[in-house]
N, C-alpha and C positions, 0 to 999 in steps of 0.2 A: 331681811328683806332691802336690795340693795336703795340706794337712792334714787334711780329711775324708777324702780318697780313702783318706790313708795309715789312718789310725783304721780303716776301715771293711776295707782290705785287711788287717789285724792281727785282725779278727774273723773272717773270711772266707775267710782263705786266703792271701791277695794274691796275685800274680803267680808263675807257675812260676818256679822257682829250683834249679838243680844244686845238688850238695851241694859243698861248703867243697870246694876243689882237693886238699888233703893228705889228707884223711877219706877223699872220694868214690875217691884212688887205692888206698885201701889199706881199703877197704870189707869186706875178706874177712878181715882182722885184727879188723873192726871186728864184725862179726859173730858172732866165732869167743869172742869176749872178753864181748861182750852174753850169749851164749847160753849157756856156760860162765858166768857171773858166776849168771844166770836159774837154771838145772840144778840151782847150789848151796845157792841161798836156799831152792828149795822143796825141793828133798832133805832138807835139815834140819830144815826146818817139819813135816813128813810121817816121818821115821826115828826122830824124837826121842821118838813115841808109843809105838812098839815095847820102845825102853829103859825106858821109864818105871816099871814092876818091879822091873827090877833098881834102878834107881835108889833106889826107895821100900824097899826091902828093906835096902842099905846103909846108909841115912841112916834108919829108920828113921823113917818120914814119915806121915800118912794121904794118903789120896786128894783130898782137896781141898788139900793141899800139893803134890801132885804134878801134880794139874790148873793150877797156875799155873807151872810152868814151861814148859810148854807157850802158856800164857795169857800172860806177862808178855814172852815175843819177840813175840807178835801184836801186843799190846796199843801196846807202845810202836814198833813198826814203823807201824801206822795214823798213830799221833801225828805221827811223823819225815817222815810219807811227803810230803805237799806241801810244806813248807820245804826238803825236799830238794830235790828238783823245780827249786821258785824258785832256790836257790844255784847249782843248774847252770845254769839258763840267765843269773844273771848272773856265775857267775865259768869255766864253761869244764865241760863235761859229763862229759869225759872225766877231768878233773881231778877233780872231784866222783865221780863214780862210782869212780876208783880209790882214794879215801881210805875211802870206804865199804868198800871190798872189804878193805882193811886194819882197817877195824875187825869188819867180820863175821869174819876169819879171825884175827886176836890174840884176838877176846873166844872163838871158838870154842875155840883152843887152850890158853886159861887154865881154859875150864870142865871141860877133861880134867883138873885136876889140883884142880878145887875140895873143900875138906876137909868142906864141909857143905852143907845142903840149903842155907841163906839167902844163902849163899856163890854157890852154884850159881844162884839166883834172878836175883842181881843181874848177874851175868854171863852169863847171857840176856838180859834187858831189855838191856844194853849189846851184845849178839850183834844186838838187835832193829834197832838204828839203822841197821848195817851193812844187815842187810836191808832196811828202806825205801830208803835211798841206791843199791843194786843196782838193788831195782824202780822205782822213780820216773826212774832215766835210763838203764834197760840200751834201753828202746823209744823213745828219743828217739837213743841212739846208734846204733840201724838207720835211723832218718826222716832226721836226718842224711847218715849216710854214701851211702843209695841213692837214686838219682833216683826219680821216681815213678812212672815205666811198669815197673821191677822191683822195687819196694818191698812187693809183697804176695809174692815168693816168698820174699824176706828175712825179712821178719815170719812168715811160714809155718813155716818153718826154727824161729825163734828161738821160735815158740808149742810147737813140738813138743818142743825142749831143756825147756821149764819144766814142760811137760805129764810129760814124761819122769822130772823131777825127785819130782813127783807119783805116779808110778807106781811108779818104783823105789826111792822111800823104805822102803815098808814090809817089802818083800823083798829088796832088796840091805841094806838098814838092818838087817832083821832077821837076815840072816846075818853080819853085822858084828859086831854085838851078841852074838850068839849064840857065835859062834868064839873074839872077842878081848875079848869086855866093852864097857860100854855107853861108858866113856873113850876108847875107840878110834875110836868113832865121829865126837866131837870130833874127833879128833886128824886122821884121813885127810880130813875136810873143811876144817879148816884151814890143812892143808898143799895142798889142791887150791885152796883161795880164796889162799893168797899165789904159787902159778902164776899164777892170774889177777891177779896184781898187778902181775908182773914185765913180763908182754905187753905191755898198755898205756903204762906205765912207759918202755919202752924204746922202743917204733914209734909212739905216739900222743901222748904228751905234749906234746910241740913242735909240732903241729898243732891242739893247740886252740886255742877259740877263745874268749877274756874278753868280757865284754859288760858291765864297768862303769856305759855308760852309759845303759843301760835301766834304772835307778834303784838306789832300795836296799831292804835287805833289813827284813823287816816284823816287826821281834821283838814288838811287841804282838799282832799278828795270829797269828802262828804259835803263842805263848804260851796265847792266848785258844781257837785251834784248838784245839791238841792237846789243853789240860782238856776244852774240853766235847764230842770225839769218842771219848776216854777213859771218860769217864764213860757214854757214850751204849752204847759195845760192853761196859763191866762191867756195867751196867743191865739188859742184854737177856740177858745170862747168867745173872739171878736172877730174870727173869719166872717167873709171877705173881706173885713175894712183891710185901710193898706198899715193900720196901725198894728192889727193883728197879726198879719203875714209878716211885718217886720221885727214882730215879736219873738213869735212863733220861730224865725229863722235865726234870730239869735239864742235864744235857749238852744237848739240844736246847734249851731255853734258852740254852745258852753258845754252841751252831752257829750260833742265831738270834743273839745280841750281833756274832760273828764275823762273818756277814754284814753287818750294821750300819756295823762299825767298816770294814770292805773297801769298801763302797762311798763311805767319807768319808777314808781312806787316800790320801796323795800316793802312796806306791809300793804299792799294795797286794800282797799276797800272792799271791793269785789276784783278777783282772779279774771281778766280776762280771758287767761287761757282755758277755761271753764266754755267758753262759748268757741274759742277756735278749735278745741281738742276734745272737746264732749259733746258727741252731734245729740245725743238726746235729750242732754240737760237747752242745747241752745235751740233744738228744732220744737222744743215739746212748750219752753217759753214763748218762744215767737206763736206758737197755734195758742197758748192763753191770750197772746196781744191780741190775734187775728178775731178770735172766738168772740170775746168782751169788745173788740170794735164792731164787729159785725151783729150784736146783740144788745146790746145795754141802752141805746136808743131806740131799741123798738116798742116800748113801753107807752114810753113818753111821746112817741108819733102816734100810737092807737088811740093814746088817750085824747090827742087832739080830735083824733079822725071821729073817735065814738061819740065826741062833744060837739063838736063844731056841724059834721057833715051829717050825725045820725040824728042828733038832737038829746041827747039822753046826758040825762041829770047827774052831776059827780057821783053821787052814790050808787048810782046804776053802772055808772063806767066802771065803777071801783071794783063791782061784784064779777062785772066781764071779764076785766084785767085779772081780779086774784086766783081765777080758774088756774090758771095756766101756773103760778108762782106754788100752788096748793100740789098738782102734779112733779112739783119741783121737789118740795118738800117728800114727799110720798115714798119716790122712787131711789133717793139719794140714800137711802142705806141699805136699799134693795143690791143698788150699784155697787155701792162697798163691800157685801161680800162676791157680789161678781167678777170684783177686780182680784178678790184673792184666789180665783180659781180660773179665768180665761183672760188671753193674749188685753193686754193694757190699751196697744196701739188699736185693735180692731174697736175695741169699746168705745175708747173717744173719738176716733174717724167716725163708727157709726153714730154717736152723737153729733159728732159736727155735721154729718149726710143729712141728718135729722132736721138740724136748724138751717139747713139748705130747701129742706120739703116747706117746712116753717114758716120761712120769710119771705119764700118766693109765692107762697100760698095769701100771705096775706097781703103782696103788691096787686093782687089782682080783686080786692076789695073796692066797691062801686058802693054808689048811694042807697040801693037795694039789696046789697049783698045780706042775706040771712044769719041774724046772730050764733046761731049754730056753726055756721061757717070758722066766723071769726074765733070761736071758742076752742072749737079744733084746732085749726091750725096753731093756733097760741100755745095749747096745750103740748101738740108734737115739738111745737119749737124748746117749749120751757123744759118737757122731755128730752129732750137732744142736748141742753145744758147739762143738766142732770146726769146724763151718760158721759158727758165730756168730763167735767170736771174733776172726778173722783180718781180717774183713773190717769190723767193727763197730772194731775197733784202729784199722785204716786211716782209716775214716770219720772218726775224734776226732783222731787224729795230723795228718791233712790239712788239718781244717776251722782251724787257725788257722796265723798266722805261723811261719816257721821260726824267730824269735828265742821263742817261748813253746812250743814242743814240748817243753822239760823239764815246765813245768807242766803242758801237756794230759797227758805223762805220767802225772805222779804224782795229776791228778784222774782217771785213769783206772783206775789202780792204787789209789786209796782206793773208788771205787765195788766197784773188787772184793774191798777188804776187807770192807767197810761191810754188802757183798752178802753175803760167808761168814757174816757174827757173824748178821746178820739171820735168814739162813737157820738158822741153829744153835739162837738163837732164839725162834722159831719151831719150831721142832721140839722143843725144852726146855719150852716153856709148853704146848705141847699133850700130851705125855708126863705132864708134871705133872697137868692138868688129866683124864688119863684114868687113869692110872697110879699116879701119887703120886710124892713123891720118897725113896723108899724102892727097899732093893733087888730086882730084881723077880723074883717067884715062878711058881712053875707055874701058878698059879690068875690069875695075870696076866697069861696070856699072850693071851686074847680080847682084854680091854682093849688091850692091847699094839699087837692086829695093826688093832683100830680107831682105834688114835693115828695107826698109820700110817696110815692111810686117809685119817684128816683132814686130816692136812699134804700128804700128796700133792692134795688135791683143791686146800687153798691155793695148791700151789706151780704147780698147772694153772692156776689162775686166773691167777695171777701173770704167767705165759708167753702168756698170749694176750693180754695188756696189753703185754707186749714186743714182741709183731709187730706193733702196729701202732705202737710207738717205735720201730721200725727200719726200716719203707716210709717213713719222712720221710729216709732217708739221700740224699748227692749222687747226680746224677748223675754218670756219667763225664762226663770233658771229653774233646777231641780231643788235645789236647797230650798227655794221659797214656800216651796208645797211641801217638805216635809212635816 
């Protein structure tokens, strides 16, 4: 293969390759390790919200300080995702995944013994490094270990575990916090993380493949990327205030500088030609960004609606909200199997279209809407998310050469994280414009309902754009069905 063909192969996925002999032989272990890692990081991210009131009561801190207990975890992980993916491609995916789980577990355990809120914030930020490494490499591990004709079902199971973490976080986390206290939440998560360190260290590390010949790590690019993305994510949380707009603009300029630098670096953190010449990679990542931007804040807004406009207590509201997540978890393995047999772009676009129906349906909810209607529309929305996620992930990961799957996995995780923050930013901005930045009173309930409708209309429009982006996915190749 000549140089030009080799470069094109890198951009478009290259020839069919069986997984490395060692990892392929132990693909079951790889799936267990990556899925447990995905469960733990999402569980910790969602369960901590249940513990915040008790943390605030013990340390006697404001609600703003408490919000940073969650935000620090998210911001640091977002800044580290892409660097973690590149390190995995260079020095071995099992190795970097294992190091990430060590960081995650150690700082989770350390958080359980935090003597003050500032110390807890620092430990949570360091914990976010482990979250980033696990998120950036878990999908890459599955892709590396499984051949194309059964990757879909493996990815489906992996996605189901990730969704299970999000679903069980508030429920199981609430039980742990209520029975044992908030510190026990960190202890249990940290211990499970250490178990997930032992398994790859014992069975997989000796099978890992290093890729030093692929280049050097781009330190400057990583620094510019981290600062720019963090500024954007923090800025979005302060919109529409002038400070938020300025910080978002500064962060966007920083990301523009990152793109410029990456186009000139000899060993870029992210090869920008992947976006310019690989249509599937570019538009599938765009679809992921749009999908999470359109759906991530829906449950947050719906929880406000159920508790303020409909008068449900938090426990009953949680039971309504969890129905959609259960559908999502149950459908994910099925969609994984379908991904191995059917056109991925049609599955992903159908999932996005179902999301359009679900979000649009929620926009018509009022003060007397039956709860069964809320549950059905929520299940349609979450079912659509399940039908979108696995095929879209498969499309992104299969669109690049195997030596770049770490960066591809990290890029997709970055799109997911950025989309979730953008979704929350849109919802927060609309709430601030309609209701204001103050405690919600009964007199504000009509404005609250109107702000929900406006947000859902915006999310519906985004989803319609996402359907078009999904349709450019790759057609199935005969070699993938053999």
